[in-house]
Each structure stands twice: as C-alpha cells, then as structure tokens.
C-alpha positions as CSV (number, residue, x, y, z in Angstrom):
1,X,102.5,78.5,39.0
2,X,99.0,80.8,38.7
3,X,97.7,78.9,35.5
4,X,96.8,79.6,32.0
5,X,94.4,82.2,30.9
6,X,92.8,83.1,27.1
7,X,92.1,86.5,26.7
8,X,90.2,88.0,24.1
9,X,91.5,90.3,21.3
10,X,89.5,92.8,22.4
11,X,91.4,93.2,25.4
12,X,94.9,92.9,23.9
13,X,95.0,96.9,23.3
14,X,94.6,97.5,27.1
15,X,97.1,94.6,27.9
16,X,99.5,96.4,25.3
17,X,99.0,100.0,27.1
18,X,100.1,98.1,30.1
19,X,102.8,96.6,28.9
20,X,104.4,99.5,27.5
21,X,103.9,101.5,30.8
22,X,105.6,98.6,32.6
23,X,108.6,99.2,30.5
24,X,108.6,102.7,30.7
25,X,109.0,102.3,34.5
26,X,111.6,99.5,34.5
27,X,113.2,101.7,31.8
28,X,113.5,104.8,34.6
29,X,113.7,102.8,37.5
30,X,110.1,103.9,39.1
31,X,109.9,100.8,41.1
32,X,106.7,101.9,42.7
33,X,105.0,102.5,39.3
34,X,106.3,99.0,38.2
35,X,104.3,97.3,40.7
36,X,101.3,99.5,40.3
37,X,101.0,99.0,36.3
38,X,101.9,95.4,36.4
39,X,99.6,94.4,39.3
40,X,97.0,96.1,37.0
41,X,98.3,93.9,33.8
42,X,97.8,90.6,36.2
43,X,94.4,92.1,37.3
44,X,93.3,92.5,33.6
45,X,94.3,89.0,32.6
46,X,92.4,87.6,35.9
47,X,89.4,89.6,35.7
48,X,89.0,89.6,31.6
49,X,90.6,86.3,30.5
50,X,89.0,82.6,30.8
51,X,91.2,80.6,33.1
52,X,91.9,77.3,31.1
53,X,91.1,74.3,33.9
54,X,91.9,70.4,33.4
55,X,88.9,69.9,31.3
56,X,90.7,72.2,28.7
57,X,93.0,71.2,26.4
58,X,96.2,73.6,27.1
59,X,97.9,75.3,24.5
60,X,101.1,77.3,23.4
61,X,101.2,80.4,24.7
62,X,101.5,83.9,23.0
63,X,102.8,85.1,25.8
64,X,104.2,84.0,29.3
65,X,103.9,86.6,32.1
66,X,106.3,86.7,35.2
67,X,105.3,85.9,38.8
68,X,103.2,88.8,40.6
69,X,106.3,89.1,42.9
70,X,109.0,90.1,40.3
71,X,111.5,92.6,41.4
72,X,111.9,95.7,39.5
73,X,115.4,94.4,38.5
74,X,114.0,91.1,37.7
75,X,111.6,92.9,35.4
76,X,114.3,95.2,33.8
77,X,115.8,91.9,32.1
78,X,112.3,91.0,30.9
79,X,109.7,94.5,30.4
80,X,112.7,96.0,27.3
81,X,111.9,97.2,24.0
82,X,108.7,96.3,22.7
83,X,108.0,94.5,26.0
84,X,106.2,91.0,26.5
85,X,103.9,92.3,24.2
86,X,105.6,93.2,20.7
87,X,103.3,96.1,19.2
C-alpha cells in the first residue's frame, strides 16, 4: 500500500491523458507501452500530488490506482473503456 494523495484540479487533464494511453496500450497488448505509461501516471501523482499523512483526515478516493507492479493481464481488466478516470 502506497498511501493516499491529493491531486490538484489542474493536473487532472494530464492524468486522464495518461490513463487513456494506458487503456490504449492494454487494448493493443503492448506491455512495454503500458509499463512506461503507467510509470509516468504514477510519477505524476507522486510528484504533483500531496501525500496525505497521519495528521491529515483520509477521505474517500475518486480513483484508486493499482500497484506499480501490475501486469498487463491484470491491467487489461482495470484499464478498459474510459479507463480508471471517466472523461
């Protein structure tokens, strides 16, 4: 478990673009493209998001991201249609 992050509204469009690219990689069966894209998505959340700590009140999450080591087969069940983040 990595933790919970709060991401600003200004970063949602970039997050959605990466989510859509991850969906496309899953649909085409391109494992390397998925791994690269998902790593960028996680990096965006980690670098631009604010990690919520013990002193912060945990809130309901709009999106729950799978673990960093998710396989293409597992991701194909999660990254479908509009992806994790509906347009």
